[in-house]
C-alpha positions as CSV (number, residue, x, y, z in Angstrom):
1,X,123.2,119.2,102.1
2,X,125.0,122.2,103.5
3,X,123.2,125.7,103.8
4,X,125.8,127.0,101.3
5,X,124.7,124.3,99.2
6,X,121.2,124.6,99.3
7,X,121.9,128.7,98.7
8,X,124.0,127.7,95.8
9,X,121.3,125.4,94.0
10,X,118.5,128.1,94.9
11,X,121.0,130.8,92.9
12,X,121.5,127.9,90.0
13,X,117.7,127.3,89.5
14,X,117.0,131.3,89.6
15,X,119.7,132.0,86.8
16,X,118.1,128.7,84.8
17,X,114.5,130.4,84.9
18,X,116.3,133.8,84.2
19,X,117.6,132.5,80.7
20,X,114.3,131.6,79.8
21,X,112.6,134.9,79.0
22,X,115.7,136.1,77.0
23,X,115.0,132.9,75.0
24,X,111.0,133.7,74.7
25,X,112.0,137.1,73.5
26,X,113.3,135.8,70.2
27,X,110.1,133.9,69.5
28,X,108.1,136.8,70.9
29,X,110.0,139.0,68.2
30,X,109.6,136.5,65.3
31,X,105.7,136.6,66.1
32,X,105.5,140.0,66.6
33,X,107.5,140.6,63.3
34,X,105.3,138.5,61.1
35,X,102.1,139.6,62.5
36,X,103.0,143.4,62.3
37,X,104.1,142.9,58.8
38,X,101.2,141.0,57.4
39,X,99.0,143.7,58.5
40,X,100.8,146.4,57.1
41,X,101.3,144.5,53.6
42,X,98.6,146.7,52.0
43,X,99.8,149.7,53.4
44,X,103.5,149.1,52.0
45,X,101.9,147.9,48.7
46,X,100.3,151.4,48.2
47,X,103.3,153.4,49.1
48,X,106.2,151.7,47.6
49,X,104.0,150.5,44.2
50,X,104.1,146.8,44.9
51,X,101.6,144.3,43.6
52,X,100.3,141.6,45.2
53,X,102.8,139.0,44.1
54,X,105.5,141.5,45.1
55,X,104.0,142.1,48.4
56,X,104.7,138.1,49.0
57,X,108.1,138.7,48.7
58,X,108.2,141.1,52.0
59,X,106.8,137.8,53.6
60,X,108.9,135.2,51.4
61,X,112.1,137.2,51.6
62,X,112.2,136.6,55.1
63,X,111.0,133.0,54.5
64,X,113.7,132.5,52.2
65,X,116.5,133.6,54.5
66,X,114.7,131.5,57.5
67,X,114.0,128.3,55.9
68,X,117.0,128.5,53.7
69,X,119.5,128.3,56.5
70,X,117.6,127.1,59.7
71,X,119.2,123.8,59.4
72,X,122.9,125.3,59.0
73,X,121.8,127.6,62.1
74,X,120.8,125.0,64.4
75,X,123.7,122.8,63.6
76,X,126.3,125.5,63.7
77,X,125.0,126.5,67.2
78,X,125.7,122.6,68.4
79,X,129.3,123.0,66.7
80,X,130.4,126.4,67.5
81,X,128.7,126.9,70.8
82,X,124.8,128.2,71.4
83,X,125.6,131.3,73.3
84,X,127.8,133.0,70.9
85,X,125.7,132.2,67.6
86,X,122.7,133.4,69.5
87,X,124.1,136.5,70.5
88,X,125.6,137.6,67.1
89,X,122.7,136.7,65.2
90,X,120.2,138.6,67.5
91,X,122.6,141.6,66.8
92,X,122.4,141.2,63.4
93,X,118.2,140.8,63.5
94,X,118.3,144.3,65.2
95,X,120.2,146.0,62.8
96,X,118.2,144.5,59.7
97,X,115.2,145.7,61.2
98,X,116.5,149.4,61.8
99,X,117.4,149.2,58.2
100,X,114.0,148.1,57.2
101,X,112.4,150.9,58.6
102,X,114.6,153.4,56.7
103,X,114.4,152.5,53.0
104,X,112.4,153.7,50.1
105,X,112.9,151.1,47.7
106,X,110.8,147.9,47.4
107,X,114.0,146.0,46.5
108,X,115.9,147.1,49.3
109,X,113.1,146.3,51.8
110,X,112.9,142.8,50.7
111,X,116.7,142.6,50.8
112,X,116.4,143.6,54.5
113,X,113.4,140.9,55.2
114,X,116.2,138.3,53.5
115,X,118.7,139.4,56.1
116,X,116.7,139.4,59.0
117,X,115.4,136.0,58.2
118,X,118.8,134.8,58.1
119,X,119.5,136.2,61.5
120,X,116.3,134.2,62.9
121,X,117.6,131.2,61.1
122,X,120.2,131.2,64.0
123,X,118.5,132.8,67.0
124,X,115.5,130.2,66.8
125,X,116.7,127.1,66.7
126,X,119.6,128.1,68.9
127,X,116.8,129.6,71.7
128,X,115.2,126.5,71.2
129,X,118.4,124.2,71.8
130,X,119.4,126.0,74.6
131,X,115.9,125.7,76.3
132,X,116.2,122.1,75.6
133,X,119.8,122.0,77.0
134,X,119.1,123.9,80.0
135,X,115.8,121.7,81.2
136,X,116.3,118.2,81.4
137,X,113.3,116.0,79.3
138,X,109.9,115.8,81.2
139,X,107.8,118.0,82.9
140,X,110.6,121.1,83.6
141,X,111.0,120.6,79.9
142,X,107.0,120.4,78.9
143,X,106.6,123.3,81.1
144,X,109.3,125.6,79.7
145,X,108.0,124.7,76.3
146,X,104.4,125.6,76.8
147,X,106.0,129.1,78.3
148,X,108.1,129.3,75.2
149,X,104.9,129.1,73.1
150,X,103.2,131.6,75.0
151,X,105.5,134.0,74.3
152,X,105.2,133.2,70.3
153,X,101.4,133.8,70.8
154,X,101.7,136.8,72.8
155,X,104.1,138.5,70.3
156,X,101.6,137.5,67.4
157,X,98.8,138.7,69.0
158,X,100.4,142.1,70.3
159,X,101.7,142.4,66.9
160,X,98.2,142.4,65.3
161,X,97.0,145.3,67.6
162,X,100.3,147.2,67.4
163,X,100.7,146.6,63.5
164,X,97.1,147.8,63.3
165,X,98.0,151.0,65.5
166,X,101.5,151.7,63.8
167,X,100.2,151.1,60.5
168,X,97.5,153.8,60.7
169,X,100.7,156.0,62.1
170,X,103.2,154.7,58.9
171,X,104.1,151.5,58.0
172,X,107.6,152.2,58.9
173,X,107.3,152.0,62.8
174,X,105.9,148.3,62.3
175,X,109.9,147.7,61.5
176,X,111.3,149.9,63.9
177,X,109.6,148.8,67.3
178,X,111.3,145.5,67.1
179,X,114.9,147.3,67.5
180,X,114.8,148.4,71.0
181,X,113.4,144.7,72.0
182,X,116.1,142.9,70.0
183,X,118.6,145.3,71.9
184,X,117.5,144.5,75.3
185,X,117.1,141.1,74.4
186,X,120.8,141.0,73.5
187,X,121.9,142.8,76.5
188,X,120.0,140.6,78.7
189,X,121.5,137.5,76.7
190,X,125.2,138.5,77.5
191,X,124.3,138.8,81.2
192,X,122.5,135.6,81.9
193,X,123.0,132.9,79.1
194,X,125.6,130.7,80.5
195,X,129.0,130.2,78.4
196,X,129.1,126.7,76.5
197,X,131.9,125.1,74.8
198,X,131.7,124.3,71.0
199,X,131.7,120.9,70.1
200,X,135.1,118.7,70.4
201,X,134.4,116.8,67.1
202,X,132.6,118.1,63.6
203,X,132.4,121.5,62.0
204,X,134.8,120.5,59.4
205,X,132.4,119.8,56.6
206,X,132.6,122.8,54.3
207,X,131.5,121.2,51.2
208,X,128.4,119.9,53.1
209,X,127.7,123.1,54.5
210,X,127.9,124.7,51.2
211,X,125.8,122.3,49.6
212,X,123.1,122.2,52.2
213,X,122.6,126.0,52.1
214,X,123.0,126.1,48.4
215,X,120.1,123.4,48.0
216,X,118.0,124.8,50.6
217,X,118.2,128.4,49.4
218,X,117.4,127.2,45.5
219,X,114.9,125.1,47.2
220,X,112.9,127.8,49.0
221,X,113.6,130.3,46.0
222,X,112.4,128.0,43.4
223,X,109.1,127.6,45.4
224,X,108.2,131.1,46.3
225,X,109.0,132.6,42.8
226,X,107.4,129.8,40.7
227,X,103.8,131.7,41.0
228,X,105.6,134.9,39.1
229,X,107.1,132.7,36.3
230,X,105.1,129.8,35.9
231,X,105.5,126.3,37.5
232,X,106.7,124.6,34.2
233,X,108.8,127.6,32.9
234,X,112.2,126.5,31.8
235,X,113.9,129.0,34.8
236,X,111.6,127.2,37.4
237,X,112.6,123.7,36.1
238,X,116.3,124.4,35.8
239,X,116.3,125.9,39.5
240,X,114.4,122.8,40.7
241,X,116.8,120.6,39.0
242,X,120.0,122.5,40.5
243,X,118.2,122.4,43.9
244,X,117.8,118.7,43.7
245,X,121.3,118.0,42.4
246,X,122.8,120.2,45.3
247,X,120.9,118.2,48.0
248,X,121.5,115.1,46.4
249,X,125.2,115.7,46.8
250,X,124.8,117.1,50.1
251,X,123.3,113.4,51.2
252,X,126.0,111.9,49.3
253,X,128.5,113.7,51.2
254,X,127.0,113.3,54.5
255,X,127.4,109.6,54.2
256,X,131.3,109.8,53.0
257,X,132.8,112.4,55.8
258,X,134.0,111.3,59.0
259,X,132.4,114.1,60.9
260,X,129.2,115.1,59.0
261,X,127.6,118.3,59.3
262,X,124.1,116.6,60.0
263,X,123.7,112.7,60.8
264,X,121.1,111.5,58.7
265,X,120.1,108.7,61.0
266,X,117.6,111.3,62.8
267,X,115.7,111.0,59.7
268,X,115.0,107.4,60.6
269,X,113.1,108.2,63.9
270,X,109.4,107.9,62.9
271,X,108.1,110.3,65.7
272,X,110.5,113.0,64.5
273,X,109.8,112.7,60.7
274,X,106.0,112.9,62.0
275,X,106.6,116.1,64.1
276,X,108.1,117.9,60.9
277,X,105.4,116.8,58.4
278,X,103.0,117.9,61.4
279,X,104.8,121.6,61.5
280,X,104.4,121.3,57.5
281,X,100.7,121.3,57.8
282,X,100.2,123.6,61.0
283,X,102.5,126.4,59.6
284,X,101.8,126.0,55.9
285,X,97.9,126.4,56.3
286,X,97.7,128.9,59.1
287,X,100.1,131.5,57.8
288,X,98.4,131.0,54.2
289,X,95.0,131.5,55.6
290,X,96.3,134.7,57.4
291,X,97.6,136.0,54.3
292,X,94.5,135.8,52.2
293,X,92.2,137.3,55.3
294,X,94.6,140.3,55.5
295,X,94.1,141.1,51.7
296,X,90.4,140.4,52.0
297,X,89.5,142.4,54.8
298,X,91.6,145.4,54.0
299,X,91.8,145.4,50.0
300,X,88.1,143.9,49.3
301,X,86.3,145.0,52.5
302,X,88.4,148.1,52.9
303,X,88.8,147.7,56.8
304,X,91.1,149.6,58.4
305,X,94.5,148.1,59.6
306,X,93.3,148.1,63.4
307,X,89.6,146.7,62.3
308,X,91.3,144.0,60.7
309,X,93.8,143.2,63.4
310,X,90.9,143.2,65.9
311,X,89.1,140.8,63.8
312,X,92.1,138.0,63.6
313,X,93.2,138.9,67.3
314,X,91.0,135.9,68.9
315,X,93.1,133.2,67.5
316,X,96.5,134.8,69.2
317,X,94.5,135.4,72.5
318,X,93.4,131.7,72.7
319,X,97.1,130.5,72.0
320,X,98.4,132.8,74.5
321,X,96.1,131.9,77.1
322,X,95.9,127.9,76.3
323,X,99.4,127.3,75.9
324,X,100.4,127.5,79.3
325,X,98.2,124.3,80.1
326,X,99.7,122.2,77.3
327,X,102.8,121.3,79.1
328,X,100.8,119.7,81.7
329,X,98.7,117.9,79.2
330,X,102.1,116.5,77.3
331,X,103.0,115.2,80.6
332,X,99.8,113.3,81.5
333,X,98.6,112.3,77.8
334,X,101.8,112.4,75.5
335,X,102.2,114.6,72.1
336,X,100.5,112.2,70.0
337,X,96.8,112.6,70.9
338,X,97.4,116.4,71.2
339,X,99.0,116.8,67.8
340,X,95.9,115.1,66.4
341,X,93.7,116.9,68.3
342,X,95.2,120.3,67.1
343,X,95.0,119.1,63.5
344,X,91.4,118.2,64.0
345,X,90.7,121.5,65.2
346,X,92.5,123.4,62.5
347,X,90.9,121.1,59.8
348,X,87.3,121.9,61.2
349,X,88.2,125.8,61.5
350,X,89.0,125.7,57.5
351,X,85.9,123.3,56.9
352,X,83.5,125.8,58.9
353,X,85.0,128.6,57.0
354,X,84.1,127.2,53.6
355,X,81.0,125.8,54.8
356,X,79.5,129.4,55.9
357,X,81.6,131.7,54.4
358,X,79.2,132.1,51.0
359,X,79.8,135.5,48.8
360,X,80.6,137.8,51.7
361,X,81.6,135.9,55.1
362,X,79.7,137.2,58.1
363,X,82.3,137.8,61.2
364,X,80.0,136.4,64.0
365,X,78.9,133.4,61.9
366,X,81.9,132.7,60.1
367,X,85.2,134.2,61.0
368,X,85.1,134.5,64.8
369,X,84.4,130.7,65.3
370,X,86.9,130.1,62.6
371,X,89.6,131.9,64.4
372,X,88.8,130.3,67.7
373,X,89.0,126.7,66.0
374,X,92.5,127.6,64.4
375,X,93.7,129.2,67.9
376,X,93.1,126.0,69.5
377,X,94.6,124.1,67.2
378,X,97.6,125.9,67.3
379,X,97.9,126.3,70.9
380,X,97.6,122.5,71.2
381,X,99.7,121.8,68.2
382,X,102.9,124.1,68.5
383,X,104.2,123.0,71.7
384,X,103.3,119.3,71.5
385,X,105.0,119.4,67.9
386,X,108.1,121.1,69.3
387,X,108.4,118.5,72.1
388,X,107.9,115.3,69.8
389,X,110.5,117.0,67.9
390,X,113.4,117.2,70.2
391,X,112.3,114.0,72.9
392,X,115.0,111.6,72.9
393,X,117.6,113.4,71.0
394,X,121.1,113.8,72.5
395,X,122.0,117.3,73.8
396,X,124.9,117.4,71.2
397,X,122.0,117.4,68.6
398,X,119.3,119.4,69.9
399,X,120.1,122.3,67.7
400,X,119.8,119.8,65.0
401,X,116.6,118.7,65.8
402,X,115.6,122.0,66.6
403,X,116.8,123.8,63.3
404,X,115.1,120.8,61.3
405,X,111.4,121.0,62.9
406,X,111.7,125.2,62.3
407,X,112.7,124.6,58.7
408,X,109.9,122.0,58.1
409,X,107.5,124.8,58.9
410,X,109.2,127.9,57.2
411,X,109.4,125.5,53.9
412,X,106.0,124.4,54.3
413,X,104.9,127.6,54.7
414,X,106.8,129.1,51.8
415,X,105.5,126.3,49.7
416,X,101.8,126.4,50.7
417,X,101.7,130.6,50.5
418,X,103.3,130.1,46.8
419,X,100.5,128.0,45.6
420,X,98.1,130.0,47.3
421,X,99.5,133.1,45.9
422,X,99.1,131.7,42.6
423,X,95.7,130.6,43.1
424,X,94.4,134.0,44.3
425,X,96.4,135.8,41.3
426,X,94.9,133.5,38.7
427,X,91.4,134.2,39.7
428,X,89.2,135.8,37.1
429,X,89.1,139.9,36.7
430,X,85.2,139.7,37.5
431,X,85.9,137.8,41.1
432,X,88.6,140.4,42.0
433,X,86.1,142.4,44.1
434,X,84.7,139.8,46.1
435,X,85.5,137.1,48.3
436,X,85.4,134.2,45.7
437,X,88.8,134.9,44.4
438,X,90.3,133.5,47.8
439,X,88.1,129.9,47.5
440,X,90.8,128.1,45.8
441,X,93.2,129.0,48.2
442,X,91.0,128.1,51.2
443,X,90.4,124.8,49.4
444,X,94.2,124.0,49.5
445,X,94.8,125.4,53.1
446,X,92.0,123.0,53.9
447,X,93.5,119.9,52.2
448,X,96.8,120.5,53.9
449,X,95.3,120.4,57.5
450,X,93.0,117.1,56.8
451,X,96.4,115.6,55.5
452,X,98.1,116.6,58.7
453,X,95.1,115.1,60.6
454,X,95.4,111.8,58.6
455,X,98.9,111.9,59.5
456,X,98.7,112.6,62.9
457,X,96.2,109.6,63.6
458,X,98.5,107.0,62.3
459,X,100.5,106.3,65.3
460,X,97.3,106.6,67.5
461,X,95.5,103.8,65.2
462,X,99.2,101.9,65.5
463,X,98.9,102.2,69.4
464,X,95.3,100.8,69.4
465,X,95.9,97.8,66.7
466,X,98.5,96.6,68.9
467,X,96.7,96.9,72.1
468,X,94.3,94.6,70.3
469,X,96.5,92.3,69.1
470,X,97.8,91.9,72.5
C-alpha cells in the first residue's frame, strides 16, 4: 500500500467517525426534548390551564407524529436518499422547536409538538440507518451503537437538569434551548454526511404510503385519545375500526404492487419481531413510570422541578456511563442475554418500588434503588435491542428496520401511557393527594416489564433445549 493510499484511508476513517457525532446529536436532542418537557409539564399546565389528561397531549402530540410516521420516515430515507431526508427533517425540527417556545395557546403548543414529532420520525430512523450503513456489521457497528446510546442517555440526563433549571426561570426555555443545537447539527451534517444515491427501484407505492400513514396515525390517535372519550365510546371504536381497515388495506397492497413500500418478509424474522416487542416493553414501561413520577413528585410532594430532576437523574447517569461498555458485551455474548438481563433489571426495579413504596415512598429506600435498576436495564437494553433489530438486514432496508423498531418503542409508549393515564385519572377523589392514585399505573408498567422478560427468555431457553438434545 502506498503512502498516498494510507493517507486516504486515514482521511476516510476520520470522516467516517466524524459523521457519528452528527448522528448522535439527533438522539441527544430527542432525549433532551423528552426529559425537559417531562419536567416542565406541571408548570405548563399551571400557566396554560391544562388538565392532567390535556398535559398527556404535550407528550402524546409528539408521540402521534413520531410513532405515526416512523415507518414511512425510515423507508423514505432508503428510497429518496438518507442525507437529503435527514437534513430537511432536522431543519423542520428546529423551526417547530422555535415556534413551540413562542405560542400562548395549549392547542397550538400541542400542534407544534406534533410537527416536531413528525420531523423526528424522519431524522431518528435516518440517523440510525446512516450509522448502520456507514459502519460494517460487527465490532465497529456495536461500538458505534453504544456511543449512539450514550448520547441519547446524555441528552436525557442533561434534559432533566436543564429542565429543572430552565423551568424555574420559565418553561418556554425548555422548548427554545434545542433550537441552536439543531441548527448546529444541521450545519455540521451538511458538511460531513456523505452524499448518497436514492434507491434504483421503489418509491412509487403511493397507495401504500397513504394507507400506512393513515392507519398508523389513526392507531396512535385512537390509543392516546381513548382515556378522554372512553375505550368503548362509539368514536373510539369507529377510529379503531378505521385504523384496522387502513392497515389491512396496506397489507393487501404490499402483497400486490411490484415495488412495495415495505417488504413484509422482514416481519417473518423471529429475532426482529422479538426485538420490536422488547422495545415496546422497554419504552412503554419506562416512559410511563417517568410520567407518573413527574406528577407525583411535583404535584403531590410539591418538589421543585430541579429537585425532582435530581431525584430521577441517577437512571440517566447510569445509562450514560454504562452504555459505552455494552458494545463490547454484544460482541462477546450476543444480544439475547443482554436483552434478558435488561428486562430482568427493569422488572426488579418496578417490583422493588411496589414492594417498598407504601403510602409515601422514601427516596433512599425506594426511589433511588429503583432508578438505579431502571438505568441499568435501559443501558443494557437499548443498544442490544437496536443491534438485534438491524443485524443481518441489507443496506437497502436499514432505514425500514430502524423505523420499525423505533415505531414499536413509540407506539408501545403511547399505548402504555394512555392506559396509565386512564388508571391515574380514574383514581378516587380521596386518593388524589397521596401516592395511592399511582398504584394501578405502576402495577401496569410492572406487568409490561415482566412480559418483556418472559419474551426475552424464549430464545435462551430454546437454545439451551437444543443444546441438551445434541
